[in-house]
N, C-alpha and C positions, 0 to 999 in steps of 0.2 A: 504494500500500500504506500503510494507516494504522498507527498504533502497535499496535493490538490484533492486526492481522494479522501484524505483524513479531514480536510476542511469541509468538503461537501457532505461527508458521512455524519458530521456533527450537526448539520442543519436538518430539522424535521421536514418531511415531505410536504406537509401542509404549508409550511412557511415558504419554501421554495416555489411551490405552485401558486401561492398567494401573491408573491412578488411578481411572478411571470404574468399572472392575471391582471394585476394592477398596471404593469407596463403595457400590456396589450390594450387595456381599456383606455389608457392615456394616449396611446398611439392612434387608436380608433377615433377618439374625440378630436384629436388634432387633424386627422384626415377629414372629418365631417365639418369642422368649424373653420379651419383656415382656408383661404382662397389663394394664397401664394403657392406656386408649384414647388418651390424649394422646401418650404415647411412641410408640404404634403409628402414629398419624397423622404424627408427626414423622419416623419411619423411612420411611414411604411417601414423604414429601417428599424425603428423602435419596435414595431409589431413583429418583425422577423426575429429580432433578438429575443423578444419575449417568448416566441415559439421555440427558439433554440434553447433558452434557459429551461423551459418546461421539459424538453427532451433530455437535457443533461441531468436535471434533478431526478426525473423518473428513472432514467437508466442507472444512476448511481444508487438508487434505492434497491434495485434488483441486481446490482453488481455486474452489469453488462456494458460493453463498449458501444452498443448500438446508438445510444444517445449522442455520443461524440461523433460518430460517423454521420448521423443525421444533421448535426450542427455544422459539419464541414460542407455538407450539401446545401444547407441554408446559406452559409457564407458564400458559396459559389453562385447561388441564385441572387444573393444581394449584390454581388459584384457585377453580375450581368444587368441587374435592374438599375444599378447606379450608372452604368455606361449608357444604357438606353435613355434613362432619365436625363442625363447631362446633355445628350444629343437633342432631346425634346426641348429642354430649357434654352439651349442655344438657338434653336429654330424659332421658338416663341419670342425670344428677346429680339432677334434680328427682324422679325416680321412686324411685331406690335410694339416694340420699345418698352415692354413691361412684362411682368411675370404673373399676370392674373390668369387664373384657370378659366374664367369665363371667356377669355380671348381665344382659347383653344376651340370653343364651340363655333367661333366665327371663321375658323380656318376653312379654306376651300381647296379641294384636291387639285 
């Protein structure tokens, strides 16, 4: 057992999943409330990290490495989402000189 496993093993499952739930709800509230696309992308990242935390906590409870593997997949998905999101942000800013999400609905193909 390494130091990280010992740290996570001392945290009860309910506390870890509670923190993950709170982070997910905060991210979801940010997505629903904010109109700036950069804040929305950051809130989506918070939601992904909350899901990753839930996988890590649950997997450490049953002494499996599956949660860490899933977290690596979540990190890869977050990196891809960041690249696509940055491209969208640049296109929105070039076209509308602002980062309002309502401007995206006015885009024409």
